A tleap script that builds the chain and sets N, CA, C and O, in Angstrom:
source leaprc.protein.ff14SB
mol = sequence {
  NMET PHE PRO ASP GLY ARG PRO GLY ILE GLY
  LEU ALA LEU VAL ARG VAL ALA LEU ALA VAL
  ALA THR LEU VAL GLU ALA ASP ALA ALA GLY
  ARG ALA LEU ALA LEU PRO TRP LEU LEU PRO
  ALA VAL ALA ALA VAL ALA ILE ALA LEU GLY
  LEU GLY LEU LEU ALA PRO ILE ALA SER VAL
  LEU ALA LEU LEU ALA SER GLY ALA ALA LEU
  ARG ARG ALA ASP GLY LEU ASP ALA TRP ILE
  CYS ALA LEU ALA MET LEU ASN ALA LEU ALA
  LEU PHE LEU LEU GLY PRO GLY ALA TYR SER
  LEU ASP ALA ARG ILE TYR GLY ARG ARG LEU
  VAL VAL MET GLN ASP ASP ASP GLU CPRO
}
set mol.1.N position { 9.133 11.141 -10.156 }
set mol.1.CA position { 8.221 10.342 -9.385 }
set mol.1.C position { 6.998 11.148 -8.970 }
set mol.1.O position { 5.900 10.599 -8.879 }
set mol.2.N position { 7.171 12.425 -8.719 }
set mol.2.CA position { 6.055 13.279 -8.330 }
set mol.2.C position { 5.943 14.422 -9.338 }
set mol.2.O position { 6.410 15.527 -9.061 }
set mol.3.N position { 5.335 14.180 -10.502 }
set mol.3.CA position { 5.246 15.244 -11.496 }
set mol.3.C position { 4.363 16.387 -11.012 }
set mol.3.O position { 3.357 16.177 -10.334 }
set mol.4.N position { 4.772 17.621 -11.383 }
set mol.4.CA position { 3.978 18.780 -11.009 }
set mol.4.C position { 3.416 19.436 -12.266 }
set mol.4.O position { 3.512 18.869 -13.354 }
set mol.5.N position { 2.845 20.599 -12.131 }
set mol.5.CA position { 2.253 21.286 -13.277 }
set mol.5.C position { 0.992 20.578 -13.741 }
set mol.5.O position { 0.241 20.024 -12.938 }
set mol.6.N position { 0.770 20.604 -15.046 }
set mol.6.CA position { -0.440 19.974 -15.598 }
set mol.6.C position { -0.500 18.477 -15.346 }
set mol.6.O position { -1.578 17.976 -15.025 }
set mol.7.N position { 0.615 17.719 -15.476 }
set mol.7.CA position { 0.535 16.293 -15.147 }
set mol.7.C position { 0.179 16.043 -13.684 }
set mol.7.O position { -0.556 15.103 -13.379 }
set mol.8.N position { 0.687 16.867 -12.787 }
set mol.8.CA position { 0.364 16.718 -11.369 }
set mol.8.C position { -1.098 16.991 -11.086 }
set mol.8.O position { -1.723 16.304 -10.279 }
set mol.9.N position { -1.647 18.007 -11.759 }
set mol.9.CA position { -3.072 18.304 -11.605 }
set mol.9.C position { -3.902 17.155 -12.173 }
set mol.9.O position { -4.922 16.777 -11.595 }
set mol.10.N position { -3.469 16.604 -13.297 }
set mol.10.CA position { -4.166 15.456 -13.883 }
set mol.10.C position { -4.174 14.258 -12.953 }
set mol.10.O position { -5.193 13.579 -12.827 }
set mol.11.N position { -3.053 13.991 -12.302 }
set mol.11.CA position { -3.000 12.878 -11.357 }
set mol.11.C position { -3.878 13.142 -10.137 }
set mol.11.O position { -4.485 12.214 -9.602 }
set mol.12.N position { -3.950 14.390 -9.696 }
set mol.12.CA position { -4.845 14.726 -8.583 }
set mol.12.C position { -6.299 14.478 -8.977 }
set mol.12.O position { -7.082 13.970 -8.174 }
set mol.13.N position { -6.661 14.834 -10.203 }
set mol.13.CA position { -8.024 14.586 -10.679 }
set mol.13.C position { -8.314 13.093 -10.784 }
set mol.13.O position { -9.416 12.655 -10.454 }
set mol.14.N position { -7.341 12.308 -11.241 }
set mol.14.CA position { -7.523 10.852 -11.310 }
set mol.14.C position { -7.721 10.281 -9.909 }
set mol.14.O position { -8.559 9.404 -9.706 }
set mol.15.N position { -6.947 10.779 -8.939 }
set mol.15.CA position { -7.101 10.300 -7.554 }
set mol.15.C position { -8.499 10.585 -7.023 }
set mol.15.O position { -9.128 9.716 -6.419 }
set mol.16.N position { -8.986 11.804 -7.248 }
set mol.16.CA position { -10.313 12.175 -6.747 }
set mol.16.C position { -11.404 11.377 -7.462 }
set mol.16.O position { -12.337 10.898 -6.817 }
set mol.17.N position { -11.300 11.227 -8.783 }
set mol.17.CA position { -12.296 10.457 -9.530 }
set mol.17.C position { -12.323 9.001 -9.074 }
set mol.17.O position { -13.394 8.406 -8.948 }
set mol.18.N position { -11.159 8.435 -8.829 }
set mol.18.CA position { -11.097 7.057 -8.358 }
set mol.18.C position { -11.680 6.934 -6.957 }
set mol.18.O position { -12.358 5.953 -6.650 }
set mol.19.N position { -11.420 7.920 -6.106 }
set mol.19.CA position { -11.978 7.894 -4.754 }
set mol.19.C position { -13.500 7.931 -4.786 }
set mol.19.O position { -14.150 7.184 -4.055 }
set mol.20.N position { -14.073 8.786 -5.620 }
set mol.20.CA position { -15.533 8.885 -5.724 }
set mol.20.C position { -16.119 7.599 -6.295 }
set mol.20.O position { -17.115 7.091 -5.780 }
set mol.21.N position { -15.510 7.068 -7.355 }
set mol.21.CA position { -16.014 5.830 -7.951 }
set mol.21.C position { -15.940 4.671 -6.964 }
set mol.21.O position { -16.850 3.843 -6.909 }
set mol.22.N position { -14.875 4.607 -6.195 }
set mol.22.CA position { -14.731 3.534 -5.206 }
set mol.22.C position { -15.795 3.652 -4.117 }
set mol.22.O position { -16.346 2.642 -3.679 }
set mol.23.N position { -16.086 4.872 -3.680 }
set mol.23.CA position { -17.131 5.073 -2.679 }
set mol.23.C position { -18.507 4.673 -3.214 }
set mol.23.O position { -19.284 4.031 -2.508 }
set mol.24.N position { -18.806 5.049 -4.446 }
set mol.24.CA position { -20.097 4.701 -5.036 }
set mol.24.C position { -20.244 3.194 -5.162 }
set mol.24.O position { -21.297 2.643 -4.842 }
set mol.25.N position { -19.197 2.525 -5.625 }
set mol.25.CA position { -19.238 1.068 -5.738 }
set mol.25.C position { -19.406 0.410 -4.377 }
set mol.25.O position { -20.185 -0.533 -4.236 }
set mol.26.N position { -18.685 0.894 -3.377 }
set mol.26.CA position { -18.762 0.303 -2.040 }
set mol.26.C position { -20.134 0.502 -1.424 }
set mol.26.O position { -20.637 -0.382 -0.732 }
set mol.27.N position { -20.744 1.657 -1.667 }
set mol.27.CA position { -22.076 1.914 -1.142 }
set mol.27.C position { -23.082 0.937 -1.753 }
set mol.27.O position { -23.902 0.356 -1.041 }
set mol.28.N position { -23.014 0.761 -3.064 }
set mol.28.CA position { -23.928 -0.167 -3.727 }
set mol.28.C position { -23.673 -1.602 -3.282 }
set mol.28.O position { -24.616 -2.350 -3.024 }
set mol.29.N position { -22.407 -1.985 -3.192 }
set mol.29.CA position { -22.081 -3.351 -2.787 }
set mol.29.C position { -22.449 -3.586 -1.321 }
set mol.29.O position { -22.925 -4.666 -0.971 }
set mol.30.N position { -22.235 -2.597 -0.472 }
set mol.30.CA position { -22.574 -2.741 0.941 }
set mol.30.C position { -24.058 -2.917 1.157 }
set mol.30.O position { -24.477 -3.690 2.019 }
set mol.31.N position { -24.868 -2.198 0.370 }
set mol.31.CA position { -26.321 -2.374 0.475 }
set mol.31.C position { -26.760 -3.727 -0.050 }
set mol.31.O position { -27.617 -4.381 0.545 }
set mol.32.N position { -26.168 -4.154 -1.177 }
set mol.32.CA position { -26.565 -5.431 -1.774 }
set mol.32.C position { -26.174 -6.615 -0.896 }
set mol.32.O position { -26.907 -7.600 -0.810 }
set mol.33.N position { -25.023 -6.516 -0.248 }
set mol.33.CA position { -24.531 -7.639 0.558 }
set mol.33.C position { -24.880 -7.503 2.030 }
set mol.33.O position { -24.598 -8.408 2.816 }
set mol.34.N position { -25.489 -6.390 2.418 }
set mol.34.CA position { -25.838 -6.119 3.824 }
set mol.34.C position { -24.602 -6.205 4.727 }
set mol.34.O position { -24.613 -6.867 5.765 }
set mol.35.N position { -23.545 -5.518 4.302 }
set mol.35.CA position { -22.311 -5.456 5.084 }
set mol.35.C position { -22.124 -4.030 5.585 }
set mol.35.O position { -21.636 -3.185 4.834 }
set mol.36.N position { -22.493 -3.736 6.823 }
set mol.36.CA position { -22.406 -2.359 7.305 }
set mol.36.C position { -20.978 -1.847 7.475 }
set mol.36.O position { -20.767 -0.634 7.486 }
set mol.37.N position { -20.017 -2.711 7.604 }
set mol.37.CA position { -18.625 -2.297 7.813 }
set mol.37.C position { -17.928 -1.952 6.502 }
set mol.37.O position { -16.853 -1.353 6.516 }
set mol.38.N position { -18.524 -2.320 5.367 }
set mol.38.CA position { -17.837 -2.152 4.084 }
set mol.38.C position { -17.639 -0.684 3.720 }
set mol.38.O position { -16.552 -0.297 3.292 }
set mol.39.N position { -18.669 0.133 3.882 }
set mol.39.CA position { -18.556 1.531 3.485 }
set mol.39.C position { -17.521 2.298 4.315 }
set mol.39.O position { -16.738 3.045 3.729 }
set mol.40.N position { -17.472 2.156 5.637 }
set mol.40.CA position { -16.408 2.864 6.382 }
set mol.40.C position { -15.003 2.407 6.008 }
set mol.40.O position { -14.075 3.215 5.972 }
set mol.41.N position { -14.844 1.115 5.730 }
set mol.41.CA position { -13.514 0.618 5.350 }
set mol.41.C position { -13.083 1.190 4.007 }
set mol.41.O position { -11.937 1.609 3.842 }
set mol.42.N position { -13.999 1.206 3.055 }
set mol.42.CA position { -13.659 1.741 1.738 }
set mol.42.C position { -13.554 3.264 1.790 }
set mol.42.O position { -12.801 3.858 1.018 }
set mol.43.N position { -14.303 3.902 2.695 }
set mol.43.CA position { -14.197 5.354 2.844 }
set mol.43.C position { -12.792 5.745 3.289 }
set mol.43.O position { -12.271 6.773 2.857 }
set mol.44.N position { -12.177 4.942 4.141 }
set mol.44.CA position { -10.799 5.216 4.560 }
set mol.44.C position { -9.845 5.130 3.371 }
set mol.44.O position { -8.931 5.944 3.243 }
set mol.45.N position { -10.059 4.150 2.512 }
set mol.45.CA position { -9.233 4.018 1.302 }
set mol.45.C position { -9.480 5.202 0.369 }
set mol.45.O position { -8.541 5.737 -0.221 }
set mol.46.N position { -10.740 5.611 0.235 }
set mol.46.CA position { -11.073 6.734 -0.651 }
set mol.46.C position { -10.463 8.036 -0.140 }
set mol.46.O position { -9.999 8.853 -0.936 }
set mol.47.N position { -10.458 8.237 1.165 }
set mol.47.CA position { -9.838 9.442 1.730 }
set mol.47.C position { -8.336 9.423 1.469 }
set mol.47.O position { -7.752 10.447 1.113 }
set mol.48.N position { -7.709 8.258 1.645 }
set mol.48.CA position { -6.275 8.143 1.363 }
set mol.48.C position { -5.993 8.423 -0.112 }
set mol.48.O position { -4.999 9.070 -0.444 }
set mol.49.N position { -6.862 7.939 -0.992 }
set mol.49.CA position { -6.686 8.206 -2.420 }
set mol.49.C position { -6.828 9.693 -2.715 }
set mol.49.O position { -6.007 10.273 -3.426 }
set mol.50.N position { -7.862 10.303 -2.174 }
set mol.50.CA position { -8.101 11.709 -2.443 }
set mol.50.C position { -6.962 12.602 -1.976 }
set mol.50.O position { -6.609 13.570 -2.649 }
set mol.51.N position { -6.392 12.278 -0.830 }
set mol.51.CA position { -5.286 13.065 -0.285 }
set mol.51.C position { -3.933 12.657 -0.849 }
set mol.51.O position { -2.956 13.391 -0.703 }
set mol.52.N position { -3.865 11.500 -1.487 }
set mol.52.CA position { -2.593 11.015 -1.998 }
set mol.52.C position { -1.710 10.449 -0.906 }
set mol.52.O position { -0.486 10.561 -0.978 }
set mol.53.N position { -2.310 9.847 0.098 }
set mol.53.CA position { -1.569 9.253 1.214 }
set mol.53.C position { -1.412 7.760 0.962 }
set mol.53.O position { -2.400 7.038 0.827 }
set mol.54.N position { -0.168 7.303 0.900 }
set mol.54.CA position { 0.131 5.896 0.579 }
set mol.54.C position { -0.619 5.472 -0.674 }
set mol.54.O position { -1.286 4.437 -0.700 }
set mol.55.N position { -0.499 6.285 -1.700 }
set mol.55.CA position { -1.274 6.120 -2.931 }
set mol.55.C position { -1.085 4.763 -3.611 }
set mol.55.O position { -2.075 4.207 -4.087 }
set mol.56.N position { 0.124 4.193 -3.687 }
set mol.56.CA position { 0.231 2.881 -4.329 }
set mol.56.C position { -0.565 1.802 -3.593 }
set mol.56.O position { -1.210 0.963 -4.222 }
set mol.57.N position { -0.517 1.829 -2.271 }
set mol.57.CA position { -1.254 0.839 -1.486 }
set mol.57.C position { -2.756 1.087 -1.616 }
set mol.57.O position { -3.529 0.147 -1.804 }
set mol.58.N position { -3.166 2.348 -1.517 }
set mol.58.CA position { -4.589 2.678 -1.628 }
set mol.58.C position { -5.130 2.341 -3.011 }
set mol.58.O position { -6.278 1.914 -3.134 }
set mol.59.N position { -4.323 2.527 -4.053 }
set mol.59.CA position { -4.799 2.205 -5.402 }
set mol.59.C position { -4.945 0.701 -5.592 }
set mol.59.O position { -5.854 0.259 -6.294 }
set mol.60.N position { -4.081 -0.086 -4.989 }
set mol.60.CA position { -4.234 -1.544 -5.060 }
set mol.60.C position { -5.493 -1.978 -4.301 }
set mol.60.O position { -6.225 -2.852 -4.764 }
set mol.61.N position { -5.743 -1.373 -3.146 }
set mol.61.CA position { -6.960 -1.694 -2.398 }
set mol.61.C position { -8.205 -1.279 -3.174 }
set mol.61.O position { -9.207 -1.995 -3.159 }
set mol.62.N position { -8.158 -0.136 -3.850 }
set mol.62.CA position { -9.283 0.295 -4.686 }
set mol.62.C position { -9.468 -0.649 -5.864 }
set mol.62.O position { -10.597 -0.939 -6.261 }
set mol.63.N position { -8.361 -1.129 -6.425 }
set mol.63.CA position { -8.438 -2.099 -7.520 }
set mol.63.C position { -9.111 -3.382 -7.051 }
set mol.63.O position { -9.953 -3.934 -7.760 }
set mol.64.N position { -8.750 -3.859 -5.870 }
set mol.64.CA position { -9.372 -5.069 -5.324 }
set mol.64.C position { -10.845 -4.849 -5.008 }
set mol.64.O position { -11.670 -5.728 -5.255 }
set mol.65.N position { -11.183 -3.680 -4.461 }
set mol.65.CA position { -12.589 -3.380 -4.155 }
set mol.65.C position { -13.413 -3.299 -5.429 }
set mol.65.O position { -14.541 -3.788 -5.471 }
set mol.66.N position { -12.856 -2.684 -6.470 }
set mol.66.CA position { -13.574 -2.594 -7.740 }
set mol.66.C position { -13.727 -3.966 -8.385 }
set mol.66.O position { -14.752 -4.260 -8.998 }
set mol.67.N position { -12.707 -4.799 -8.243 }
set mol.67.CA position { -12.796 -6.164 -8.765 }
set mol.67.C position { -13.862 -6.972 -8.049 }
set mol.67.O position { -14.585 -7.748 -8.674 }
set mol.68.N position { -13.963 -6.792 -6.732 }
set mol.68.CA position { -15.005 -7.492 -5.980 }
set mol.68.C position { -16.383 -6.971 -6.372 }
set mol.68.O position { -17.329 -7.751 -6.485 }
set mol.69.N position { -16.507 -5.662 -6.578 }
set mol.69.CA position { -17.794 -5.097 -6.998 }
set mol.69.C position { -18.147 -5.537 -8.409 }
set mol.69.O position { -19.324 -5.702 -8.729 }
set mol.70.N position { -17.149 -5.727 -9.251 }
set mol.70.CA position { -17.391 -6.162 -10.626 }
set mol.70.C position { -18.024 -7.544 -10.679 }
set mol.70.O position { -18.813 -7.835 -11.578 }
set mol.71.N position { -17.684 -8.386 -9.728 }
set mol.71.CA position { -18.257 -9.741 -9.699 }
set mol.71.C position { -19.767 -9.715 -9.495 }
set mol.71.O position { -20.469 -10.613 -9.960 }
set mol.72.N position { -20.272 -8.697 -8.807 }
set mol.72.CA position { -21.710 -8.587 -8.529 }
set mol.72.C position { -22.433 -7.643 -9.480 }
set mol.72.O position { -23.662 -7.585 -9.470 }
set mol.73.N position { -21.690 -6.900 -10.302 }
set mol.73.CA position { -22.288 -5.858 -11.143 }
set mol.73.C position { -22.739 -6.429 -12.486 }
set mol.73.O position { -22.281 -7.481 -12.933 }
set mol.74.N position { -23.656 -5.688 -13.106 }
set mol.74.CA position { -24.078 -6.018 -14.462 }
set mol.74.C position { -24.428 -4.726 -15.190 }
set mol.74.O position { -24.701 -3.703 -14.563 }
set mol.75.N position { -24.418 -4.783 -16.488 }
set mol.75.CA position { -24.775 -3.623 -17.296 }
set mol.75.C position { -23.825 -2.457 -17.117 }
set mol.75.O position { -22.605 -2.612 -17.177 }
set mol.76.N position { -24.404 -1.283 -16.897 }
set mol.76.CA position { -23.618 -0.061 -16.758 }
set mol.76.C position { -22.730 -0.096 -15.522 }
set mol.76.O position { -21.622 0.441 -15.542 }
set mol.77.N position { -23.198 -0.718 -14.455 }
set mol.77.CA position { -22.375 -0.826 -13.240 }
set mol.77.C position { -21.091 -1.595 -13.499 }
set mol.77.O position { -20.048 -1.275 -12.928 }
set mol.78.N position { -21.157 -2.598 -14.347 }
set mol.78.CA position { -19.956 -3.367 -14.681 }
set mol.78.C position { -18.942 -2.493 -15.418 }
set mol.78.O position { -17.737 -2.610 -15.196 }
set mol.79.N position { -19.434 -1.621 -16.293 }
set mol.79.CA position { -18.536 -0.719 -17.002 }
set mol.79.C position { -17.885 0.271 -16.047 }
set mol.79.O position { -16.700 0.579 -16.177 }
set mol.80.N position { -18.654 0.765 -15.096 }
set mol.80.CA position { -18.108 1.706 -14.112 }
set mol.80.C position { -17.027 1.028 -13.276 }
set mol.80.O position { -15.983 1.617 -12.996 }
set mol.81.N position { -17.289 -0.212 -12.882 }
set mol.81.CA position { -16.284 -0.969 -12.111 }
set mol.81.C position { -15.023 -1.191 -12.932 }
set mol.81.O position { -13.911 -1.052 -12.424 }
set mol.82.N position { -15.198 -1.536 -14.199 }
set mol.82.CA position { -14.044 -1.779 -15.061 }
set mol.82.C position { -13.222 -0.507 -15.258 }
set mol.82.O position { -11.992 -0.551 -15.230 }
set mol.83.N position { -13.894 0.621 -15.455 }
set mol.83.CA position { -13.166 1.889 -15.609 }
set mol.83.C position { -12.466 2.293 -14.321 }
set mol.83.O position { -11.361 2.833 -14.364 }
set mol.84.N position { -13.092 2.039 -13.175 }
set mol.84.CA position { -12.437 2.326 -11.900 }
set mol.84.C position { -11.203 1.452 -11.726 }
set mol.84.O position { -10.191 1.902 -11.188 }
set mol.85.N position { -11.282 0.214 -12.174 }
set mol.85.CA position { -10.114 -0.675 -12.094 }
set mol.85.C position { -8.982 -0.150 -12.968 }
set mol.85.O position { -7.819 -0.187 -12.566 }
set mol.86.N position { -9.314 0.340 -14.163 }
set mol.86.CA position { -8.281 0.908 -15.036 }
set mol.86.C position { -7.657 2.163 -14.414 }
set mol.86.O position { -6.444 2.359 -14.493 }
set mol.87.N position { -8.489 3.013 -13.796 }
set mol.87.CA position { -7.958 4.195 -13.123 }
set mol.87.C position { -7.050 3.811 -11.959 }
set mol.87.O position { -6.006 4.430 -11.755 }
set mol.88.N position { -7.440 2.798 -11.201 }
set mol.88.CA position { -6.613 2.350 -10.076 }
set mol.88.C position { -5.272 1.812 -10.567 }
set mol.88.O position { -4.232 2.077 -9.963 }
set mol.89.N position { -5.300 1.060 -11.659 }
set mol.89.CA position { -4.057 0.534 -12.217 }
set mol.89.C position { -3.171 1.668 -12.733 }
set mol.89.O position { -1.958 1.654 -12.525 }
set mol.90.N position { -3.773 2.642 -13.400 }
set mol.90.CA position { -2.998 3.780 -13.902 }
set mol.90.C position { -2.377 4.568 -12.753 }
set mol.90.O position { -1.219 4.980 -12.832 }
set mol.91.N position { -3.142 4.776 -11.692 }
set mol.91.CA position { -2.611 5.504 -10.543 }
set mol.91.C position { -1.485 4.731 -9.869 }
set mol.91.O position { -0.500 5.323 -9.427 }
set mol.92.N position { -1.627 3.427 -9.790 }
set mol.92.CA position { -0.557 2.606 -9.224 }
set mol.92.C position { 0.724 2.741 -10.042 }
set mol.92.O position { 1.814 2.863 -9.481 }
set mol.93.N position { 0.591 2.720 -11.364 }
set mol.93.CA position { 1.762 2.776 -12.234 }
set mol.93.C position { 2.385 4.172 -12.304 }
set mol.93.O position { 3.605 4.292 -12.413 }
set mol.94.N position { 1.569 5.224 -12.244 }
set mol.94.CA position { 2.071 6.589 -12.413 }
set mol.94.C position { 2.507 7.250 -11.112 }
set mol.94.O position { 3.387 8.110 -11.123 }
set mol.95.N position { 1.913 6.865 -10.006 }
set mol.95.CA position { 2.227 7.501 -8.734 }
set mol.95.C position { 1.247 8.614 -8.425 }
set mol.95.O position { 0.406 8.948 -9.260 }
set mol.96.N position { 1.342 9.191 -7.244 }
set mol.96.CA position { 0.336 10.145 -6.792 }
set mol.96.C position { 0.468 11.564 -7.344 }
set mol.96.O position { -0.515 12.305 -7.345 }
set mol.97.N position { 1.631 11.958 -7.804 }
set mol.97.CA position { 1.826 13.318 -8.296 }
set mol.97.C position { 2.346 14.247 -7.205 }
set mol.97.O position { 2.407 13.880 -6.032 }
set mol.98.N position { 2.716 15.443 -7.611 }
set mol.98.CA position { 3.330 16.407 -6.683 }
set mol.98.C position { 2.334 16.994 -5.700 }
set mol.98.O position { 2.720 17.457 -4.627 }
set mol.99.N position { 1.052 16.980 -6.057 }
set mol.99.CA position { 0.034 17.578 -5.200 }
set mol.99.C position { -0.624 16.491 -4.355 }
set mol.99.O position { -1.827 16.250 -4.458 }
set mol.100.N position { 0.176 15.845 -3.526 }
set mol.100.CA position { -0.296 14.743 -2.690 }
set mol.100.C position { 0.468 14.765 -1.371 }
set mol.100.O position { 1.510 15.408 -1.246 }
set mol.101.N position { -0.068 14.059 -0.407 }
set mol.101.CA position { 0.639 13.945 0.874 }
set mol.101.C position { 1.904 13.108 0.729 }
set mol.101.O position { 2.890 13.350 1.425 }
set mol.102.N position { 1.882 12.134 -0.163 }
set mol.102.CA position { 3.091 11.339 -0.390 }
set mol.102.C position { 4.251 12.219 -0.836 }
set mol.102.O position { 5.383 12.029 -0.390 }
set mol.103.N position { 3.978 13.178 -1.712 }
set mol.103.CA position { 5.035 14.084 -2.177 }
set mol.103.C position { 5.542 14.958 -1.034 }
set mol.103.O position { 6.735 15.250 -0.952 }
set mol.104.N position { 4.634 15.375 -0.152 }
set mol.104.CA position { 5.034 16.195 0.993 }
set mol.104.C position { 5.840 15.387 1.999 }
set mol.104.O position { 6.823 15.879 2.555 }
set mol.105.N position { 5.425 14.149 2.230 }
set mol.105.CA position { 6.100 13.313 3.231 }
set mol.105.C position { 7.452 12.819 2.719 }
set mol.105.O position { 8.465 12.935 3.410 }
set mol.106.N position { 7.462 12.269 1.508 }
set mol.106.CA position { 8.674 11.630 0.998 }
set mol.106.C position { 9.522 12.563 0.155 }
set mol.106.O position { 10.722 12.334 0.009 }
set mol.107.N position { 8.932 13.602 -0.400 }
set mol.107.CA position { 9.680 14.593 -1.170 }
set mol.107.C position { 10.235 14.044 -2.467 }
set mol.107.O position { 10.170 12.848 -2.751 }
set mol.108.N position { 10.782 14.962 -3.239 }
set mol.108.CA position { 11.419 14.575 -4.497 }
set mol.108.C position { 12.875 14.282 -4.214 }
set mol.108.O position { 13.564 15.051 -3.544 }
set mol.109.N position { 13.323 13.182 -4.725 }
set mol.109.CA position { 14.716 12.801 -4.528 }
set mol.109.C position { 15.307 12.374 -5.860 }
set mol.109.O position { 14.618 11.806 -6.707 }
set mol.110.N position { 16.566 12.647 -6.031 }
set mol.110.CA position { 17.296 12.221 -7.211 }
set mol.110.C position { 18.386 11.275 -6.752 }
set mol.110.O position { 19.248 11.646 -5.954 }
set mol.111.N position { 18.347 10.063 -7.253 }
set mol.111.CA position { 19.352 9.071 -6.895 }
set mol.111.C position { 20.392 9.042 -8.006 }
set mol.111.O position { 20.065 8.794 -9.166 }
set mol.112.N position { 21.641 9.295 -7.646 }
set mol.112.CA position { 22.733 9.301 -8.609 }
set mol.112.C position { 23.589 8.072 -8.333 }
set mol.112.O position { 24.146 7.911 -7.247 }
set mol.113.N position { 23.679 7.224 -9.326 }
set mol.113.CA position { 24.488 6.006 -9.195 }
set mol.113.C position { 25.922 6.346 -9.573 }
set mol.113.O position { 26.170 7.078 -10.532 }
set mol.114.N position { 26.860 5.807 -8.807 }
set mol.114.CA position { 28.262 6.127 -9.031 }
set mol.114.C position { 29.015 4.811 -9.241 }
set mol.114.O position { 28.767 3.812 -8.565 }
set mol.115.N position { 29.943 4.847 -10.202 }
set mol.115.CA position { 30.795 3.671 -10.442 }
set mol.115.C position { 31.808 3.545 -9.317 }
set mol.115.O position { 32.368 4.541 -8.858 }
set mol.116.N position { 32.040 2.308 -8.875 }
set mol.116.CA position { 33.041 2.087 -7.849 }
set mol.116.C position { 34.452 2.202 -8.397 }
set mol.116.O position { 35.398 2.394 -7.634 }
set mol.117.N position { 34.608 2.087 -9.727 }
set mol.117.CA position { 35.920 2.133 -10.355 }
set mol.117.C position { 36.471 3.564 -10.443 }
set mol.117.O position { 37.684 3.757 -10.516 }
set mol.118.N position { 35.594 4.547 -10.436 }
set mol.118.CA position { 36.056 5.937 -10.557 }
set mol.118.C position { 36.584 6.435 -9.217 }
set mol.118.O position { 36.035 6.110 -8.164 }
set mol.119.N position { 37.667 7.236 -9.265 }
set mol.119.CA position { 38.253 7.748 -8.005 }
set mol.119.C position { 37.397 8.788 -7.342 }
set mol.119.O position { 37.760 9.304 -6.285 }
savepdb mol mol.pdb
quit
C-alpha cells in the first residue's frame, strides 16, 4: 500500500506535480470567476497532496477541481486540466507512497486471513 524506493519517490513526484497543477488551475479559475475564496480552499488541498495527508480524499478533490476548471478551459489549458485529472486518478488508484504523512500515520500493515476451519 505504501511502496518505497524508486516507486515511492515517483509517487511523491506525482503528488507534488498534481499539487502545483491544481494550484495553477485554481489561480486561473479564481481570477476568471472572481472567487476570492477559491485559491485558499484549493491551496489546502494542494498542501495535503504535497505532504501526502489524506491523499485519496485530496486526490478526489483535485480531480473535481480540475474537472471544474476543464469546463472553462480551452486550448492548452484544457490539456493541462486533462493531464491533472489523469494524475489525480492515478494517485487515487496507487496511493500516496511510503514518503507521505499517510504512511507515517497509518503505517504499513499486513493483513493475514485465516480459515475458521483450521485449528
